[in-house]
C-alpha positions in Angstrom: 89.1 187.8 102.2 86.2 187.3 99.8 84.4 189.3 97.3 81.1 189.1 95.3 80.9 187.8 91.7 78.1 189.7 90.2 75.6 192.6 90.2 72.4 191.8 92.0 69.2 193.4 93.1 66.9 192.1 95.9 63.7 193.3 97.4 62.6 193.0 101.0 59.3 194.2 102.5 58.3 194.8 106.1 55.4 196.8 107.6 54.6 198.3 104.3 58.2 199.6 103.8 60.0 198.4 100.7 63.7 197.9 100.8 65.6 197.4 97.5 69.2 196.3 97.8 71.5 196.8 94.8 75.0 195.2 95.1 77.9 195.5 92.7 81.5 194.4 92.6 83.9 197.4 92.5 87.7 197.8 92.5 88.1 201.4 93.9 86.3 204.2 95.7 85.6 206.2 92.5 83.8 203.2 91.0 81.8 202.9 94.3 80.8 206.6 94.2 79.8 206.5 90.6 77.6 203.5 91.4 76.0 205.4 94.3 75.2 208.3 92.0 73.7 206.0 89.4 71.4 204.3 92.0 70.4 207.5 93.7 69.4 208.9 90.3 67.4 205.8 89.5 65.6 205.9 92.9 65.5 209.7 93.3 62.0 209.5 94.7 62.9 207.1 97.5 62.8 208.0 101.2 66.4 206.9 101.8 69.3 205.6 99.8 71.9 204.3 102.3 75.3 203.6 100.9 78.0 201.1 101.9 81.4 200.1 100.5 84.4 198.1 101.6 87.5 198.1 99.3 91.0 196.8 99.5 92.9 193.5 99.9 92.2 193.6 103.7 89.0 195.7 103.5 90.9 198.7 104.7 88.7 201.3 103.0 85.2 201.3 104.4 82.3 203.7 104.2 78.6 203.8 105.2 75.9 206.5 105.2 72.6 206.4 107.0 71.1 208.9 104.6 68.6 210.4 107.1 67.8 207.3 109.0 68.6 207.5 112.8 72.3 207.3 113.3 73.7 203.7 113.4 70.5 202.0 112.3 71.0 201.7 108.6 74.5 201.9 107.0 76.4 200.4 110.0 74.2 197.2 110.2 74.7 196.6 106.5 78.5 197.2 106.7 78.7 194.7 109.7 77.0 191.9 107.7 79.6 192.3 105.0 82.5 192.5 107.5 81.3 189.4 109.3 81.5 187.6 105.9 84.9 189.0 105.1 83.6 190.6 101.9 85.6 193.4 100.2 85.6 195.2 96.8 81.9 195.9 96.6 79.4 198.8 96.7 75.9 198.5 98.1 72.9 200.8 98.1 69.8 199.9 100.2 66.9 202.0 98.9 63.9 202.4 101.2 60.4 203.5 100.4 58.7 204.3 103.7 55.3 202.6 104.0 53.9 204.8 106.8 54.7 202.5 109.8 57.7 203.4 111.8 60.0 200.4 112.6 61.8 201.9 115.6 65.6 201.7 116.0 65.8 198.0 116.6 63.4 197.3 113.7 65.5 199.4 111.4 68.7 197.5 112.4 67.0 194.2 111.8 65.5 195.3 108.5 68.8 196.7 107.1 70.8 193.7 108.3 68.2 191.4 106.6 68.6 193.3 103.4 72.3 192.8 103.4 72.0 189.1 104.3 69.5 188.5 101.5 71.6 190.4 99.0 74.7 188.2 99.9 72.6 185.1 99.7 71.5 185.9 96.2 75.0 186.7 95.1 78.0 184.4 94.7 80.8 184.8 97.3 84.2 184.0 95.9 87.6 184.0 97.7 90.1 186.6 96.6 93.2 184.7 95.4 96.5 186.5 95.6 99.2 185.7 93.1 103.0 186.0 92.8 104.9 185.9 89.5 107.9 183.5 89.3 110.4 183.4 86.6 111.7 180.1 85.4 114.8 179.4 83.3 115.5 175.9 82.1 116.8 173.8 79.2 114.6 173.2 76.1 114.4 169.5 76.9 112.0 170.3 79.8 109.7 172.7 77.9 106.9 170.3 77.1 106.7 168.7 80.5 106.9 172.1 82.3 104.2 173.7 80.1 102.0 170.6 80.6 102.3 170.8 84.4 101.8 174.6 84.4 98.8 174.7 82.0 96.4 175.6 84.8 98.4 178.8 85.6 98.8 182.0 83.6 102.0 182.1 81.7 102.5 185.8 81.1 105.9 185.8 79.3 108.1 183.4 77.3 111.5 184.0 75.8 113.7 181.5 73.9 117.4 182.2 74.0 120.1 179.8 75.2 117.5 178.5 77.7 113.7 178.9 77.9 112.6 181.7 80.2 109.1 181.8 81.4 107.1 184.1 83.8 104.2 182.4 85.5 101.5 183.7 87.9 101.0 181.3 90.8 98.5 181.6 93.6 100.4 182.5 96.8 99.2 179.4 98.7 100.6 177.1 96.0 104.1 178.7 95.5 106.1 176.2 97.5 104.2 173.3 96.1 104.9 174.4 92.5 108.5 175.2 93.2 109.0 171.7 94.6 107.3 170.1 91.6 109.5 172.1 89.2 112.7 171.1 91.0 111.7 167.4 91.0 110.6 167.5 87.3 114.0 168.9 86.2 116.2 167.2 88.8 117.0 170.6 90.1 118.2 171.8 86.7 116.0 174.9 86.8 116.5 178.5 88.0 113.5 179.9 89.8 113.3 183.6 90.8 110.4 185.3 92.5 109.6 188.5 90.7 106.7 190.2 92.5 103.3 189.8 93.8 100.4 190.9 91.6 97.9 192.1 94.2 98.1 195.9 94.0 
């Protein structure tokens, strides 16, 4: 899955209707709802403020609203653009100021889909990296070399007793590679314990 990196606002015009798409990264439903209220207040004079969010590691929580547009012509097309791009943890409001020319159902679907695509194009799509914490226990003689090799990872705890104990967050896709590296560096004189994943 992917997410977006920043808050963006884009504008799209067709047949005198103006569509303003505001997109924001969020971590939960409450954040999304607060964002919706903020944008609806800002554009309280708009004809429509359609809302969409997808939240969760696998995009399990999804919502869309057509806000008075014909059913299935506004929120759902926006949601589908994000689903096709495997985007999660975002909230989106597409604000429409009606320009007097009806677009028809097909025209609305195309317009709202275009708004979502443009908003994504203007944002930065980043992969969601899942992490696991591993605990290492090793002799002091290996401290410098291990710290040097693990400098690109987050060391979240260190303790110094008879041995050095260190908790390190490692991306899930690199766990086996890092464990093999540590075993080779220490000639298998290291204890490695997987503590937990850090993705909830």
